[in-house]
All heavy atoms as a GROMACS GRO file, in nm:
protein
  534
    1MET      N    1   0.128  -1.514  -1.561
    1MET     CA    2   0.187  -1.409  -1.481
    1MET      C    3   0.236  -1.471  -1.350
    1MET      O    4   0.168  -1.551  -1.289
    1MET     CB    5   0.082  -1.301  -1.454
    1MET     CG    6   0.136  -1.188  -1.373
    1MET     SD    7   0.015  -1.055  -1.346
    1MET     CE    8   0.009  -0.985  -1.508
    2THR      N    9   0.353  -1.428  -1.307
    2THR     CA   10   0.408  -1.479  -1.182
    2THR      C   11   0.411  -1.367  -1.079
    2THR      O   12   0.423  -1.249  -1.111
    2THR     CB   13   0.550  -1.534  -1.201
    2THR    OG1   14   0.634  -1.428  -1.247
    2THR    CG2   15   0.552  -1.648  -1.300
    3TYR      N   16   0.399  -1.407  -0.954
    3TYR     CA   17   0.402  -1.313  -0.844
    3TYR      C   18   0.522  -1.343  -0.757
    3TYR      O   19   0.561  -1.458  -0.742
    3TYR     CB   20   0.274  -1.322  -0.761
    3TYR     CG   21   0.151  -1.285  -0.838
    3TYR    CD1   22   0.068  -1.383  -0.890
    3TYR    CD2   23   0.119  -1.152  -0.858
    3TYR    CE1   24  -0.046  -1.348  -0.962
    3TYR    CE2   25   0.006  -1.117  -0.930
    3TYR     CZ   26  -0.076  -1.216  -0.981
    3TYR     OH   27  -0.187  -1.181  -1.052
    4GLN      N   28   0.578  -1.238  -0.699
    4GLN     CA   29   0.693  -1.254  -0.611
    4GLN      C   30   0.649  -1.229  -0.468
    4GLN      O   31   0.590  -1.125  -0.437
    4GLN     CB   32   0.802  -1.156  -0.650
    4GLN     CG   33   0.923  -1.161  -0.562
    4GLN     CD   34   1.026  -1.057  -0.601
    4GLN    OE1   35   1.004  -0.976  -0.690
    4GLN    NE2   36   1.138  -1.059  -0.535
    5SER      N   37   0.675  -1.321  -0.380
    5SER     CA   38   0.643  -1.305  -0.240
    5SER      C   39   0.748  -1.216  -0.174
    5SER      O   40   0.867  -1.237  -0.193
    5SER     CB   41   0.639  -1.442  -0.172
    5SER     OG   42   0.611  -1.428  -0.036
    6VAL      N   43   0.703  -1.118  -0.099
    6VAL     CA   44   0.794  -1.026  -0.032
    6VAL      C   45   0.760  -1.025   0.116
    6VAL      O   46   0.644  -1.013   0.155
    6VAL     CB   47   0.780  -0.883  -0.090
    6VAL    CG1   48   0.867  -0.786  -0.015
    6VAL    CG2   49   0.810  -0.883  -0.238
    7HIS      N   50   0.861  -1.036   0.200
    7HIS     CA   51   0.840  -1.040   0.344
    7HIS      C   52   0.884  -0.911   0.414
    7HIS      O   53   0.863  -0.896   0.532
    7HIS     CB   54   0.912  -1.160   0.405
    7HIS     CG   55   0.862  -1.290   0.348
    7HIS    ND1   56   0.741  -1.343   0.382
    7HIS    CD2   57   0.915  -1.373   0.256
    7HIS    CE1   58   0.722  -1.456   0.315
    7HIS    NE2   59   0.827  -1.475   0.238
    8ASP      N   60   0.944  -0.820   0.339
    8ASP     CA   61   0.988  -0.692   0.394
    8ASP      C   62   0.936  -0.582   0.301
    8ASP      O   63   0.974  -0.577   0.185
    8ASP     CB   64   1.141  -0.689   0.401
    8ASP     CG   65   1.196  -0.557   0.454
    8ASP    OD1   66   1.116  -0.468   0.491
    8ASP    OD2   67   1.318  -0.542   0.458
    9ILE      N   68   0.849  -0.496   0.353
    9ILE     CA   69   0.788  -0.395   0.266
    9ILE      C   70   0.889  -0.298   0.207
    9ILE      O   71   0.862  -0.234   0.107
    9ILE     CB   72   0.675  -0.318   0.338
    9ILE    CG1   73   0.727  -0.242   0.460
    9ILE    CG2   74   0.561  -0.408   0.373
    9ILE    CD1   75   0.625  -0.150   0.522
   10ASN      N   76   1.007  -0.289   0.266
   10ASN     CA   77   1.111  -0.203   0.210
   10ASN      C   78   1.172  -0.261   0.082
   10ASN      O   79   1.242  -0.192   0.010
   10ASN     CB   80   1.219  -0.176   0.314
   10ASN     CG   81   1.165  -0.093   0.428
   10ASN    OD1   82   1.097   0.007   0.407
   10ASN    ND2   83   1.192  -0.134   0.550
   11GLN      N   84   1.144  -0.387   0.054
   11GLN     CA   85   1.194  -0.451  -0.068
   11GLN      C   86   1.099  -0.431  -0.186
   11GLN      O   87   1.133  -0.464  -0.298
   11GLN     CB   88   1.214  -0.600  -0.046
   11GLN     CG   89   1.321  -0.635   0.053
   11GLN     CD   90   1.329  -0.785   0.076
   11GLN    OE1   91   1.238  -0.859   0.042
   11GLN    NE2   92   1.438  -0.829   0.133
   12ILE      N   93   0.981  -0.378  -0.162
   12ILE     CA   94   0.882  -0.362  -0.267
   12ILE      C   95   0.921  -0.246  -0.356
   12ILE      O   96   0.949  -0.135  -0.309
   12ILE     CB   97   0.742  -0.342  -0.207
   12ILE    CG1   98   0.700  -0.468  -0.131
   12ILE    CG2   99   0.640  -0.307  -0.315
   12ILE    CD1  100   0.571  -0.456  -0.055
   13ASP      N  101   0.921  -0.270  -0.486
   13ASP     CA  102   0.954  -0.168  -0.586
   13ASP      C  103   0.837  -0.072  -0.598
   13ASP      O  104   0.728  -0.109  -0.642
   13ASP     CB  105   0.982  -0.236  -0.720
   13ASP     CG  106   1.024  -0.139  -0.829
   13ASP    OD1  107   1.024  -0.016  -0.805
   13ASP    OD2  108   1.054  -0.187  -0.939
   14LEU      N  109   0.858   0.054  -0.560
   14LEU     CA  110   0.752   0.154  -0.563
   14LEU      C  111   0.715   0.197  -0.704
   14LEU      O  112   0.612   0.260  -0.725
   14LEU     CB  113   0.793   0.276  -0.480
   14LEU     CG  114   0.815   0.251  -0.331
   14LEU    CD1  115   0.867   0.378  -0.264
   14LEU    CD2  116   0.688   0.203  -0.265
   15GLY      N  117   0.796   0.162  -0.802
   15GLY     CA  118   0.770   0.201  -0.940
   15GLY      C  119   0.684   0.102  -1.016
   15GLY      O  120   0.660   0.119  -1.135
   16ARG      N  121   0.634   0.000  -0.948
   16ARG     CA  122   0.553  -0.103  -1.014
   16ARG      C  123   0.418  -0.116  -0.945
   16ARG      O  124   0.402  -0.078  -0.831
   16ARG     CB  125   0.625  -0.236  -1.009
   16ARG     CG  126   0.762  -0.229  -1.077
   16ARG     CD  127   0.824  -0.363  -1.088
   16ARG     NE  128   0.736  -0.443  -1.175
   16ARG     CZ  129   0.754  -0.571  -1.199
   16ARG    NH1  130   0.854  -0.635  -1.143
   16ARG    NH2  131   0.673  -0.638  -1.278
   17HIS      N  132   0.323  -0.173  -1.017
   17HIS     CA  133   0.194  -0.204  -0.956
   17HIS      C  134   0.213  -0.316  -0.856
   17HIS      O  135   0.304  -0.397  -0.870
   17HIS     CB  136   0.094  -0.248  -1.064
   17HIS     CG  137   0.053  -0.138  -1.154
   17HIS    ND1  138   0.121  -0.108  -1.269
   17HIS    CD2  139  -0.049  -0.050  -1.147
   17HIS    CE1  140   0.063  -0.007  -1.329
   17HIS    NE2  141  -0.040   0.031  -1.257
   18GLY      N  142   0.126  -0.322  -0.758
   18GLY     CA  143   0.138  -0.427  -0.658
   18GLY      C  144   0.003  -0.481  -0.616
   18GLY      O  145  -0.099  -0.415  -0.627
   19LEU      N  146   0.006  -0.601  -0.567
   19LEU     CA  147  -0.113  -0.668  -0.515
   19LEU      C  148  -0.080  -0.721  -0.377
   19LEU      O  149   0.021  -0.789  -0.359
   19LEU     CB  150  -0.152  -0.785  -0.606
   19LEU     CG  151  -0.259  -0.880  -0.552
   19LEU    CD1  152  -0.395  -0.810  -0.550
   19LEU    CD2  153  -0.266  -1.005  -0.638
   20ILE      N  154  -0.163  -0.686  -0.281
   20ILE     CA  155  -0.145  -0.737  -0.146
   20ILE      C  156  -0.263  -0.827  -0.117
   20ILE      O  157  -0.379  -0.782  -0.116
   20ILE     CB  158  -0.138  -0.622  -0.043
   20ILE    CG1  159  -0.017  -0.534  -0.075
   20ILE    CG2  160  -0.129  -0.677   0.099
   20ILE    CD1  161  -0.011  -0.408   0.004
   21GLU      N  162  -0.234  -0.953  -0.096
   21GLU     CA  163  -0.339  -1.051  -0.072
   21GLU      C  164  -0.302  -1.131   0.052
   21GLU      O  165  -0.193  -1.186   0.061
   21GLU     CB  166  -0.348  -1.144  -0.193
   21GLU     CG  167  -0.456  -1.247  -0.184
   21GLU     CD  168  -0.464  -1.332  -0.308
   21GLU    OE1  169  -0.359  -1.358  -0.370
   21GLU    OE2  170  -0.575  -1.373  -0.342
   22ALA      N  171  -0.394  -1.132   0.149
   22ALA     CA  172  -0.369  -1.205   0.273
   22ALA      C  173  -0.500  -1.222   0.348
   22ALA      O  174  -0.599  -1.157   0.319
   22ALA     CB  175  -0.267  -1.130   0.359
   23SER      N  176  -0.497  -1.307   0.448
   23SER     CA  177  -0.614  -1.333   0.530
   23SER      C  178  -0.645  -1.212   0.620
   23SER      O  179  -0.561  -1.123   0.638
   23SER     CB  180  -0.589  -1.455   0.619
   23SER     OG  181  -0.564  -1.568   0.540
   24ALA      N  182  -0.763  -1.214   0.676
   24ALA     CA  183  -0.805  -1.107   0.767
   24ALA      C  184  -0.712  -1.097   0.887
   24ALA      O  185  -0.666  -1.198   0.940
   24ALA     CB  186  -0.948  -1.133   0.814
   25GLY      N  187  -0.684  -0.973   0.926
   25GLY     CA  188  -0.604  -0.951   1.045
   25GLY      C  189  -0.455  -0.973   1.030
   25GLY      O  190  -0.384  -0.985   1.130
   26THR      N  191  -0.405  -0.977   0.907
   26THR     CA  192  -0.263  -1.004   0.886
   26THR      C  193  -0.180  -0.880   0.857
   26THR      O  194  -0.060  -0.889   0.839
   26THR     CB  195  -0.244  -1.104   0.770
   26THR    OG1  196  -0.305  -1.050   0.653
   26THR    CG2  197  -0.305  -1.238   0.803
   27GLY      N  198  -0.245  -0.763   0.852
   27GLY     CA  199  -0.169  -0.639   0.834
   27GLY      C  200  -0.173  -0.580   0.695
   27GLY      O  201  -0.084  -0.502   0.659
   28LYS      N  202  -0.273  -0.610   0.616
   28LYS     CA  203  -0.282  -0.553   0.481
   28LYS      C  204  -0.293  -0.401   0.486
   28LYS      O  205  -0.221  -0.331   0.414
   28LYS     CB  206  -0.401  -0.612   0.405
   28LYS     CG  207  -0.388  -0.758   0.371
   28LYS     CD  208  -0.510  -0.810   0.298
   28LYS     CE  209  -0.637  -0.803   0.376
   28LYS     NZ  210  -0.645  -0.884   0.497
   29THR      N  211  -0.381  -0.350   0.571
   29THR     CA  212  -0.400  -0.205   0.580
   29THR      C  213  -0.272  -0.139   0.629
   29THR      O  214  -0.232  -0.035   0.575
   29THR     CB  215  -0.519  -0.173   0.674
   29THR    OG1  216  -0.636  -0.238   0.624
   29THR    CG2  217  -0.544  -0.024   0.682
   30TYR      N  218  -0.206  -0.196   0.726
   30TYR     CA  219  -0.078  -0.145   0.776
   30TYR      C  220   0.025  -0.141   0.663
   30TYR      O  221   0.098  -0.042   0.646
   30TYR     CB  222  -0.029  -0.233   0.890
   30TYR     CG  223   0.110  -0.200   0.938
   30TYR    CD1  224   0.131  -0.098   1.029
   30TYR    CD2  225   0.220  -0.273   0.892
   30TYR    CE1  226   0.259  -0.067   1.074
   30TYR    CE2  227   0.348  -0.243   0.936
   30TYR     CZ  228   0.367  -0.140   1.026
   30TYR     OH  229   0.494  -0.110   1.068
   31THR      N  230   0.031  -0.246   0.584
   31THR     CA  231   0.127  -0.253   0.474
   31THR      C  232   0.098  -0.147   0.369
   31THR      O  233   0.190  -0.077   0.323
   31THR     CB  234   0.126  -0.393   0.410
   31THR    OG1  235   0.161  -0.489   0.511
   31THR    CG2  236   0.223  -0.403   0.295
   32ILE      N  237  -0.028  -0.132   0.332
   32ILE     CA  238  -0.065  -0.030   0.233
   32ILE      C  239  -0.031   0.109   0.286
   32ILE      O  240   0.024   0.192   0.213
   32ILE     CB  241  -0.215  -0.040   0.199
   32ILE    CG1  242  -0.244  -0.170   0.124
   32ILE    CG2  243  -0.261   0.080   0.116
   32ILE    CD1  244  -0.391  -0.202   0.107
   33GLU      N  245  -0.064   0.134   0.411
   33GLU     CA  246  -0.032   0.263   0.473
   33GLU      C  247   0.118   0.294   0.462
   33GLU      O  248   0.158   0.403   0.422
   33GLU     CB  249  -0.074   0.261   0.619
   33GLU     CG  250  -0.025   0.378   0.700
   33GLU     CD  251  -0.036   0.356   0.849
   33GLU    OE1  252  -0.094   0.255   0.894
   33GLU    OE2  253   0.015   0.442   0.923
   34ASN      N  254   0.199   0.198   0.499
   34ASN     CA  255   0.344   0.218   0.495
   34ASN      C  256   0.397   0.235   0.354
   34ASN      O  257   0.489   0.313   0.331
   34ASN     CB  258   0.415   0.104   0.569
   34ASN     CG  259   0.407   0.124   0.718
   34ASN    OD1  260   0.485   0.198   0.774
   34ASN    ND2  261   0.310   0.061   0.782
   35LEU      N  262   0.341   0.164   0.258
   35LEU     CA  263   0.383   0.180   0.119
   35LEU      C  264   0.350   0.320   0.067
   35LEU      O  265   0.431   0.382  -0.002
   35LEU     CB  266   0.318   0.074   0.030
   35LEU     CG  267   0.375  -0.066   0.044
   35LEU    CD1  268   0.289  -0.165  -0.034
   35LEU    CD2  269   0.519  -0.071  -0.005
   36VAL      N  270   0.232   0.369   0.100
   36VAL     CA  271   0.193   0.503   0.053
   36VAL      C  272   0.282   0.610   0.117
   36VAL      O  273   0.331   0.700   0.048
   36VAL     CB  274   0.044   0.531   0.083
   36VAL    CG1  275   0.010   0.676   0.056
   36VAL    CG2  276  -0.043   0.439   0.000
   37VAL      N  277   0.306   0.599   0.246
   37VAL     CA  278   0.392   0.697   0.313
   37VAL      C  279   0.533   0.691   0.254
   37VAL      O  280   0.595   0.795   0.227
   37VAL     CB  281   0.394   0.673   0.466
   37VAL    CG1  282   0.502   0.755   0.534
   37VAL    CG2  283   0.257   0.704   0.524
   38ARG      N  284   0.583   0.571   0.230
   38ARG     CA  285   0.715   0.556   0.168
   38ARG      C  286   0.718   0.617   0.028
   38ARG      O  287   0.812   0.688  -0.008
   38ARG     CB  288   0.749   0.407   0.161
   38ARG     CG  289   0.896   0.380   0.153
   38ARG     CD  290   0.925   0.233   0.151
   38ARG     NE  291   1.001   0.210   0.031
   38ARG     CZ  292   0.998   0.102  -0.043
   38ARG    NH1  293   0.923   0.002  -0.011
   38ARG    NH2  294   1.071   0.093  -0.150
   39LEU      N  295   0.613   0.594  -0.050
   39LEU     CA  296   0.604   0.650  -0.184
   39LEU      C  297   0.606   0.802  -0.180
   39LEU      O  298   0.679   0.866  -0.256
   39LEU     CB  299   0.475   0.601  -0.251
   39LEU     CG  300   0.447   0.652  -0.391
   39LEU    CD1  301   0.549   0.595  -0.489
   39LEU    CD2  302   0.306   0.614  -0.434
   40LEU      N  303   0.531   0.862  -0.089
   40LEU     CA  304   0.526   1.007  -0.079
   40LEU      C  305   0.659   1.066  -0.032
   40LEU      O  306   0.697   1.175  -0.075
   40LEU     CB  307   0.414   1.049   0.017
   40LEU     CG  308   0.272   1.015  -0.029
   40LEU    CD1  309   0.173   1.044   0.082
   40LEU    CD2  310   0.236   1.088  -0.157
   41ARG      N  311   0.731   0.994   0.052
   41ARG     CA  312   0.861   1.042   0.101
   41ARG      C  313   0.972   1.026  -0.002
   41ARG      O  314   1.058   1.112  -0.016
   41ARG     CB  315   0.901   0.968   0.228
   41ARG     CG  316   0.826   1.011   0.349
   41ARG     CD  317   0.879   0.939   0.471
   41ARG     NE  318   0.809   0.984   0.590
   41ARG     CZ  319   0.813   0.920   0.705
   41ARG    NH1  320   0.884   0.811   0.718
   41ARG    NH2  321   0.747   0.966   0.808
   42GLU      N  322   0.973   0.913  -0.072
   42GLU     CA  323   1.085   0.878  -0.159
   42GLU      C  324   1.071   0.928  -0.303
   42GLU      O  325   1.171   0.942  -0.372
   42GLU     CB  326   1.106   0.726  -0.160
   42GLU     CG  327   1.148   0.672  -0.025
   42GLU     CD  328   1.165   0.521  -0.024
   42GLU    OE1  329   1.176   0.460  -0.133
   42GLU    OE2  330   1.165   0.464   0.087
   43GLU      N  331   0.950   0.953  -0.345
   43GLU     CA  332   0.928   0.998  -0.483
   43GLU      C  333   0.880   1.143  -0.480
   43GLU      O  334   0.766   1.171  -0.448
   43GLU     CB  335   0.824   0.909  -0.553
   43GLU     CG  336   0.862   0.763  -0.557
   43GLU     CD  337   0.986   0.735  -0.641
   43GLU    OE1  338   1.009   0.806  -0.740
   43GLU    OE2  339   1.059   0.641  -0.605
   44ALA      N  340   0.969   1.236  -0.516
   44ALA     CA  341   0.941   1.378  -0.504
   44ALA      C  342   0.824   1.425  -0.589
   44ALA      O  343   0.753   1.519  -0.552
   44ALA     CB  344   1.066   1.458  -0.540
   45ASP      N  345   0.801   1.362  -0.703
   45ASP     CA  346   0.697   1.409  -0.794
   45ASP      C  347   0.561   1.343  -0.773
   45ASP      O  348   0.469   1.364  -0.851
   45ASP     CB  349   0.742   1.390  -0.939
   45ASP     CG  350   0.768   1.243  -0.972
   45ASP    OD1  351   0.795   1.165  -0.880
   45ASP    OD2  352   0.761   1.208  -1.092
   46VAL      N  353   0.544   1.267  -0.666
   46VAL     CA  354   0.416   1.198  -0.639
   46VAL      C  355   0.339   1.274  -0.531
   46VAL      O  356   0.394   1.307  -0.427
   46VAL     CB  357   0.440   1.053  -0.593
   46VAL    CG1  358   0.309   0.987  -0.553
   46VAL    CG2  359   0.508   0.973  -0.702
   47GLU      N  360   0.212   1.302  -0.560
   47GLU     CA  361   0.124   1.366  -0.463
   47GLU      C  362   0.013   1.268  -0.427
   47GLU      O  363  -0.028   1.187  -0.509
   47GLU     CB  364   0.066   1.494  -0.521
   47GLU     CG  365   0.172   1.599  -0.550
   47GLU     CD  366   0.112   1.728  -0.601
   47GLU    OE1  367  -0.008   1.752  -0.574
   47GLU    OE2  368   0.184   1.803  -0.666
   48LEU      N  369  -0.035   1.277  -0.304
   48LEU     CA  370  -0.137   1.184  -0.256
   48LEU      C  371  -0.260   1.183  -0.346
   48LEU      O  372  -0.321   1.079  -0.368
   48LEU     CB  373  -0.176   1.220  -0.112
   48LEU     CG  374  -0.275   1.127  -0.044
   48LEU    CD1  375  -0.224   0.983  -0.043
   48LEU    CD2  376  -0.305   1.174   0.096
   49GLU      N  377  -0.295   1.297  -0.402
   49GLU     CA  378  -0.412   1.307  -0.490
   49GLU      C  379  -0.399   1.220  -0.615
   49GLU      O  380  -0.497   1.191  -0.681
   49GLU     CB  381  -0.437   1.452  -0.531
   49GLU     CG  382  -0.474   1.544  -0.416
   49GLU     CD  383  -0.355   1.592  -0.336
   49GLU    OE1  384  -0.239   1.583  -0.383
   49GLU    OE2  385  -0.376   1.635  -0.221
   50ASN      N  386  -0.277   1.181  -0.648
   50ASN     CA  387  -0.252   1.102  -0.768
   50ASN      C  388  -0.227   0.955  -0.739
   50ASN      O  389  -0.184   0.881  -0.828
   50ASN     CB  390  -0.133   1.161  -0.845
   50ASN     CG  391  -0.162   1.302  -0.892
   50ASN    OD1  392  -0.273   1.332  -0.932
   50ASN    ND2  393  -0.063   1.387  -0.884
   51VAL      N  394  -0.253   0.912  -0.617
   51VAL     CA  395  -0.233   0.772  -0.578
   51VAL      C  396  -0.370   0.704  -0.570
   51VAL      O  397  -0.461   0.756  -0.505
   51VAL     CB  398  -0.161   0.762  -0.442
   51VAL    CG1  399  -0.148   0.618  -0.398
   51VAL    CG2  400  -0.024   0.829  -0.450
   52LEU      N  401  -0.384   0.592  -0.637
   52LEU     CA  402  -0.508   0.515  -0.634
   52LEU      C  403  -0.490   0.393  -0.545
   52LEU      O  404  -0.400   0.312  -0.566
   52LEU     CB  405  -0.548   0.469  -0.774
   52LEU     CG  406  -0.669   0.375  -0.782
   52LEU    CD1  407  -0.795   0.447  -0.737
   52LEU    CD2  408  -0.684   0.320  -0.922
   53LEU      N  409  -0.574   0.383  -0.444
   53LEU     CA  410  -0.575   0.267  -0.355
   53LEU      C  411  -0.713   0.203  -0.366
   53LEU      O  412  -0.813   0.271  -0.364
   53LEU     CB  413  -0.554   0.308  -0.209
   53LEU     CG  414  -0.423   0.377  -0.176
   53LEU    CD1  415  -0.424   0.425  -0.032
   53LEU    CD2  416  -0.308   0.283  -0.198
   54VAL      N  417  -0.716   0.072  -0.372
   54VAL     CA  418  -0.842   0.000  -0.378
   54VAL      C  419  -0.846  -0.097  -0.261
   54VAL      O  420  -0.755  -0.177  -0.244
   54VAL     CB  421  -0.856  -0.077  -0.511
   54VAL    CG1  422  -0.986  -0.156  -0.513
   54VAL    CG2  423  -0.849   0.018  -0.629
   55THR      N  424  -0.951  -0.087  -0.182
   55THR     CA  425  -0.974  -0.182  -0.074
   55THR      C  426  -1.115  -0.239  -0.093
   55THR      O  427  -1.194  -0.187  -0.170
   55THR     CB  428  -0.964  -0.116   0.065
   55THR    OG1  429  -1.071  -0.021   0.078
   55THR    CG2  430  -0.831  -0.048   0.085
   56PHE      N  431  -1.144  -0.344  -0.023
   56PHE     CA  432  -1.273  -0.409  -0.041
   56PHE      C  433  -1.366  -0.392   0.077
   56PHE      O  434  -1.474  -0.450   0.081
   56PHE     CB  435  -1.253  -0.556  -0.074
   56PHE     CG  436  -1.193  -0.574  -0.210
   56PHE    CD1  437  -1.057  -0.593  -0.225
   56PHE    CD2  438  -1.271  -0.567  -0.323
   56PHE    CE1  439  -1.001  -0.606  -0.350
   56PHE    CE2  440  -1.216  -0.580  -0.449
   56PHE     CZ  441  -1.081  -0.599  -0.463
   57THR      N  442  -1.325  -0.312   0.175
   57THR     CA  443  -1.415  -0.283   0.286
   57THR      C  444  -1.410  -0.134   0.316
   57THR      O  445  -1.307  -0.068   0.299
   57THR     CB  446  -1.378  -0.360   0.415
   57THR    OG1  447  -1.251  -0.312   0.462
   57THR    CG2  448  -1.373  -0.510   0.392
   58GLU      N  449  -1.523  -0.082   0.360
   58GLU     CA  450  -1.528   0.060   0.399
   58GLU      C  451  -1.441   0.084   0.522
   58GLU      O  452  -1.382   0.190   0.538
   58GLU     CB  453  -1.672   0.102   0.426
   58GLU     CG  454  -1.755   0.110   0.298
   58GLU     CD  455  -1.895   0.159   0.323
   58GLU    OE1  456  -1.918   0.230   0.424
   58GLU    OE2  457  -1.983   0.127   0.242
   59LYS      N  458  -1.433  -0.016   0.609
   59LYS     CA  459  -1.351  -0.003   0.730
   59LYS      C  460  -1.204   0.019   0.694
   59LYS      O  461  -1.140   0.109   0.747
   59LYS     CB  462  -1.364  -0.127   0.817
   59LYS     CG  463  -1.284  -0.120   0.944
   59LYS     CD  464  -1.297  -0.244   1.028
   59LYS     CE  465  -1.208  -0.234   1.152
   59LYS     NZ  466  -1.203  -0.355   1.229
   60ALA      N  467  -1.152  -0.061   0.603
   60ALA     CA  468  -1.011  -0.046   0.561
   60ALA      C  469  -0.990   0.090   0.494
   60ALA      O  470  -0.890   0.158   0.520
   60ALA     CB  471  -0.970  -0.159   0.468
   61ALA      N  472  -1.083   0.131   0.410
   61ALA     CA  473  -1.071   0.260   0.343
   61ALA      C  474  -1.072   0.374   0.444
   61ALA      O  475  -0.992   0.468   0.434
   61ALA     CB  476  -1.184   0.278   0.242
   62SER      N  477  -1.158   0.366   0.544
   62SER     CA  478  -1.165   0.470   0.648
   62SER      C  479  -1.037   0.474   0.729
   62SER      O  480  -0.986   0.582   0.761
   62SER     CB  481  -1.283   0.443   0.740
   62SER     OG  482  -1.404   0.454   0.670
   63GLU      N  483  -0.985   0.356   0.764
   63GLU     CA  484  -0.860   0.352   0.841
   63GLU      C  485  -0.746   0.414   0.762
   63GLU      O  486  -0.664   0.488   0.817
   63GLU     CB  487  -0.827   0.207   0.877
   63GLU     CG  488  -0.913   0.150   0.987
   63GLU     CD  489  -0.876   0.007   1.021
   63GLU    OE1  490  -0.761  -0.034   0.996
   63GLU    OE2  491  -0.964  -0.066   1.072
   64LEU      N  492  -0.737   0.382   0.633
   64LEU     CA  493  -0.630   0.438   0.551
   64LEU      C  494  -0.642   0.589   0.541
   64LEU      O  495  -0.542   0.660   0.548
   64LEU     CB  496  -0.632   0.375   0.411
   64LEU     CG  497  -0.578   0.235   0.403
   64LEU    CD1  498  -0.612   0.172   0.268
   64LEU    CD2  499  -0.427   0.235   0.424
   65LYS      N  500  -0.763   0.638   0.525
   65LYS     CA  501  -0.784   0.782   0.513
   65LYS      C  502  -0.735   0.854   0.638
   65LYS      O  503  -0.668   0.956   0.630
   65LYS     CB  504  -0.932   0.810   0.489
   65LYS     CG  505  -0.963   0.954   0.461
   65LYS     CD  506  -1.109   0.971   0.427
   65LYS     CE  507  -1.140   1.114   0.393
   65LYS     NZ  508  -1.282   1.134   0.359
   66VAL      N  509  -0.764   0.799   0.755
   66VAL     CA  510  -0.723   0.861   0.881
   66VAL      C  511  -0.572   0.850   0.900
   66VAL      O  512  -0.506   0.946   0.937
   66VAL     CB  513  -0.797   0.796   1.000
   66VAL    CG1  514  -0.738   0.839   1.133
   66VAL    CG2  515  -0.945   0.829   0.994
   67ARG      N  516  -0.516   0.734   0.875
   67ARG     CA  517  -0.374   0.709   0.900
   67ARG      C  518  -0.282   0.786   0.807
   67ARG      O  519  -0.177   0.834   0.849
   67ARG     CB  520  -0.343   0.560   0.887
   67ARG     CG  521  -0.404   0.474   0.994
   67ARG     CD  522  -0.366   0.332   0.970
   67ARG     NE  523  -0.438   0.240   1.054
   67ARG     CZ  524  -0.419   0.109   1.053
   67ARG    NH1  525  -0.329   0.056   0.970
   67ARG    NH2  526  -0.488   0.032   1.132
   68ILE      N  527  -0.319   0.794   0.681
   68ILE     CA  528  -0.232   0.858   0.583
   68ILE      C  529  -0.251   1.009   0.590
   68ILE      O  530  -0.159   1.085   0.587
   68ILE     CB  531  -0.257   0.806   0.440
   68ILE    CG1  532  -0.220   0.660   0.434
   68ILE    CG2  533  -0.181   0.886   0.337
   68ILE    CD1  534  -0.257   0.590   0.306
   0.00000   0.00000   0.00000
């Protein structure tokens, strides 16, 4: 399997699964937040209740819950 590096979150295809992998403090939570907001705005048939997000820390999950 190959992965494509993307430097602009607006280039990410919302119709595909995605993996965000980066070091601490590089903006993973910010990126996920913006992708979810973009998905909810651009895809009329998507509701937040039907979006699955997986994070590995309670802190990131709490931040996403508040921000989104």
